[in-house]
C-alpha positions in Angstrom: 88.1 167.2 17.0 87.5 163.8 18.7 91.1 163.8 20.1 90.7 167.3 21.4 87.5 166.3 23.1 89.2 163.3 24.7 92.1 165.5 25.9 89.7 168.1 27.4 87.7 165.3 29.2 90.9 163.7 30.5 92.3 167.1 31.7 89.0 168.0 33.4 88.8 164.7 35.3 92.4 164.9 36.4 92.0 168.4 37.6 88.9 167.4 39.6 91.0 164.6 41.2 93.8 167.0 42.1 91.4 169.1 44.1 89.6 166.2 45.9 90.1 165.3 49.5 90.2 161.8 51.1 86.6 160.7 51.8 85.2 163.2 49.3 86.7 161.6 46.2 83.8 160.1 44.3 83.7 161.2 40.6 80.5 162.4 39.0 78.4 159.7 37.3 79.2 159.3 33.6 75.8 160.6 32.6 76.4 163.9 34.5 79.8 164.3 32.9 78.5 163.8 29.4 76.0 166.7 30.0 78.5 168.9 31.8 81.3 168.5 29.2 79.1 168.1 26.1 80.8 164.9 25.0 79.7 161.4 24.3 79.6 158.7 27.0 82.2 156.8 25.0 84.6 159.8 25.4 84.1 160.0 29.1 84.6 156.2 29.4 87.8 156.3 27.4 89.3 159.1 29.5 88.3 157.4 32.7 89.9 154.1 31.5 93.1 156.0 30.8 93.1 157.5 34.3 92.4 154.0 35.8 95.5 152.6 34.0 97.6 155.4 35.4 96.3 154.8 38.9 94.3 158.0 39.4 90.9 156.3 39.4 89.5 153.1 40.9 86.1 151.7 39.7 83.9 149.6 42.0 80.8 148.0 40.5 77.7 149.4 42.1 79.6 152.2 43.9 81.1 154.3 41.1 84.5 155.7 40.2 86.8 157.1 42.9 89.6 159.5 42.3 92.9 159.4 44.2 94.4 162.8 44.9 97.3 161.2 46.7 98.4 159.4 43.5 98.3 162.7 41.6 100.9 164.1 44.0 103.5 161.4 43.3 106.4 162.2 41.1 108.9 160.2 39.1 106.7 157.2 38.8 108.5 154.1 37.5 105.2 152.5 36.6 104.4 155.2 34.0 107.6 155.5 32.0 110.9 153.8 31.3 112.4 156.9 29.7 114.8 158.4 32.2 114.5 161.9 30.6 110.7 161.8 31.1 111.0 160.3 34.6 113.2 163.0 35.8 111.3 165.9 34.2 109.2 167.1 37.2 109.8 170.8 36.9 112.9 171.0 39.2 115.1 172.2 36.4 116.1 171.3 32.8 116.8 167.6 32.4 119.7 166.5 30.2 122.0 163.5 29.6 125.4 163.2 28.1 127.9 160.5 27.3 130.8 160.1 29.7 132.7 157.2 28.1 132.2 154.8 25.2 134.1 151.9 23.8 134.6 148.1 23.5 135.7 145.9 26.3 135.2 142.6 28.1 131.8 141.8 29.6 131.6 143.1 33.2 130.6 140.8 36.0 127.3 142.6 36.6 126.2 142.0 33.0 127.6 138.4 33.0 125.6 137.5 36.1 122.3 138.9 34.9 122.3 138.6 31.1 120.5 135.4 29.9 123.0 134.4 27.2 126.8 134.3 27.4 128.7 137.3 25.9 132.3 138.1 25.5 133.2 141.5 24.1 130.7 144.3 24.5 130.3 147.9 23.5 129.7 150.0 26.6 128.6 153.5 27.1 128.3 155.5 30.4 125.6 158.2 30.5 125.0 160.8 33.2 121.5 162.4 33.6 121.3 165.7 35.3 118.5 167.9 36.7 119.6 171.5 36.5 123.2 171.3 37.6 122.7 168.3 39.9 123.9 164.8 38.7 121.0 162.5 39.3 121.3 159.2 37.4 124.3 157.2 36.1 123.6 154.6 33.4 126.0 152.1 31.9 124.6 150.2 28.8 126.3 147.2 27.4 125.6 145.5 24.0 127.2 142.3 22.7 129.3 143.4 19.7 128.0 140.6 17.5 124.6 142.2 17.5 125.8 145.4 15.7 124.7 146.1 12.2 127.4 148.8 12.0 130.0 150.3 14.3 128.3 152.4 16.9 129.1 156.0 17.8 128.6 157.6 21.2 125.0 158.7 21.5 124.2 162.4 21.0 123.1 164.3 24.1 119.5 163.8 25.2 118.9 160.8 22.8 116.9 158.0 24.4 118.7 154.6 25.0 116.1 152.8 23.0 116.7 155.0 20.0 120.4 154.6 20.2 120.3 150.8 20.5 117.8 150.5 17.7 119.9 152.6 15.4 122.9 150.2 15.6 121.2 146.8 16.3 118.2 147.2 14.0 115.9 145.5 16.5 112.2 146.0 17.2 112.1 146.2 21.0 109.1 144.7 22.8 109.8 145.2 26.5 112.5 145.4 29.2 112.9 143.3 32.3 113.9 145.4 35.4 115.6 144.0 38.5 115.8 146.4 41.5 118.4 146.2 44.2 121.2 148.3 45.7 124.9 148.5 45.0 128.0 150.7 44.7 130.0 151.3 41.5 133.2 153.4 41.5 132.4 155.1 38.2 128.8 155.7 39.2 129.6 157.1 42.6 132.2 159.4 41.1 129.9 160.7 38.4 127.1 161.3 41.0 129.6 163.1 43.3 129.1 160.6 46.2 131.5 158.7 48.4 133.0 155.7 46.7 131.4 153.0 49.0 128.0 154.5 49.4 125.3 152.0 48.3 122.7 153.4 45.9 119.4 152.2 44.4 120.5 150.0 41.5 118.1 149.2 38.6 119.3 146.6 36.1 117.5 146.3 32.8 117.6 143.7 30.0 116.1 144.9 26.7 114.2 142.2 24.8 113.3 142.3 21.1 110.0 141.2 19.5 111.4 137.6 19.1 112.1 137.6 22.9 115.9 137.7 22.4 118.0 139.7 24.9 119.8 142.6 23.2 121.2 145.0 25.8 122.0 145.3 29.5 121.6 148.5 31.5 123.1 149.1 34.9 121.5 152.2 36.4 122.3 154.0 39.7 120.2 156.7 41.3 121.1 159.4 43.8 118.8 159.3 46.9 117.4 162.6 45.9 115.8 161.0 42.8 112.9 159.9 45.1 111.3 157.4 42.7 107.8 156.2 43.3 105.4 153.5 42.0 101.6 152.8 42.2 100.8 149.2 42.8 97.3 147.6 42.9 96.3 145.2 45.7 
């Protein structure tokens, strides 16, 4: 029951924010919300805190809580999820991913330049994410072969990168460090059906485990239509 009440309160507040207009975006006081929704003040506060973390609400001492309907209109927010399947799932069509190529090889220059420790042979896998029939994201993941607990197999369709890496490296992941830039890659451009030399948004990730050891490197290229967004606080 408490979880259901929390979800109901969260959904109510988010729906209110969606229908607000700039300048008329102050939320009801917590006392009024507790009476209207029939929940405790703690439930209202927890739901409001969750919305604050997601960028939908700003609290100002002495002024109250303010909703941001413009934030609610943003799609594909990098600050909310690192899971590409979730990021692309915005109702434009079914989201899927599949493996294009997998195998051992020498460490590529992009990984060698960014990865914090030297590595020689790596296991690479190229993934393609699609929305409907449209190719949207190309991802190449590289793992130093000495980290494997067993010989990897190409990932099954629609399995997350974290699940796949964890299955073969037996690591407890703590975070990833992302570096944003732009670049062109022949394989990425071909998979995304774009001219070979066209520069794309490039997102390079390093996966770190709980002991702060780098485990994997991802080189990710997005089609311009991906239209990624973020919410940043001043």
